[in-house]
C-alpha positions in Angstrom: 10.2 6.3 16.3 10.6 6.7 12.7 7.8 7.9 10.5 8.2 7.5 6.7 5.7 8.8 3.9 5.6 8.5 0.4 3.1 9.2 -2.7 3.0 6.3 -5.1 1.2 6.0 -8.4 -0.8 2.6 -8.7 0.5 0.9 -11.9 -1.5 -2.3 -12.2 -3.7 -1.8 -15.2 -6.9 -3.5 -13.6 -6.4 -1.2 -10.4 -6.5 -2.4 -6.9 -8.5 -5.5 -6.9 -8.2 -8.9 -4.9 -4.8 -9.9 -6.0 -2.8 -6.6 -5.7 -4.6 -5.8 -2.5 -3.7 -9.3 -1.0 -0.1 -8.7 -2.1 0.1 -5.3 -0.6 -1.4 -6.7 2.7 1.0 -9.7 2.7 3.9 -7.3 2.2 2.7 -4.9 4.9 2.3 -7.8 7.5 6.1 -8.6 7.1 7.0 -5.5 9.0 6.5 -4.4 12.7 5.7 -0.7 11.8 2.1 0.5 11.7 1.1 1.2 8.1 -1.4 3.4 6.7 -2.5 3.7 2.9 -4.6 6.6 1.7 -6.5 7.6 -1.4 -7.7 11.1 -1.4 -9.3 11.6 2.1 -9.7 7.9 2.7 -7.0 6.2 5.0 -7.1 2.3 5.9 -4.8 0.0 7.8 -2.4 -1.2 5.2 -2.4 -4.7 7.1 -6.3 -5.1 6.6 -7.4 -6.7 3.3 -10.7 -5.3 3.7 -9.5 -1.7 4.3 -7.2 -1.9 1.2 -10.1 -3.2 -0.9 -12.3 -0.5 0.1 -9.9 2.2 -1.5 -11.3 0.8 -4.8 -8.3 2.6 -6.7 -8.3 2.5 -10.3 -4.8 2.4 -12.3 -3.1 5.6 -12.1 -4.4 6.5 -8.7 -2.2 8.4 -6.4 -1.7 6.6 -3.1 -0.1 7.6 0.0 1.9 5.1 2.1 2.6 6.1 5.7 4.8 3.7 8.0 5.7 4.3 11.7 8.0 2.1 13.5 11.6 0.9 13.7 11.2 -0.7 10.1 9.1 1.9 8.5 11.8 3.0 5.8 12.1 -0.7 4.7 8.3 -1.3 4.8 7.6 1.9 2.4 10.3 0.9 0.2 8.9 -2.6 -0.2 5.2 -1.3 -0.5 6.5 1.0 -3.1 7.6 -1.6 -5.4 4.5 -3.8 -5.0 2.2 -0.7 -5.8 4.2 0.3 -8.8 4.4 -3.3 -10.1 2.3 -4.4 -13.1 0.6 -7.9 -12.3 0.5 -10.8 -14.6 -2.8 -12.7 -15.0 
């Protein structure tokens, strides 16, 4: 089983609030892989909105994405795009 891990900087100027968290979870749920997102020593299930919100990450935070499963590489690639994206309000 494939395991892919990548560090990504959160680019959204307002940090990880409800909208970007929901988009991260929506994207993560598109994949079969198990997905974990970490900030420092906190690790949460990337498919859980409550978990992702609990990271409370401000803009510029280094997040680690870890995916395990057959589509792990694609999952990490798509989640990287979402995390690095600046959202319009």
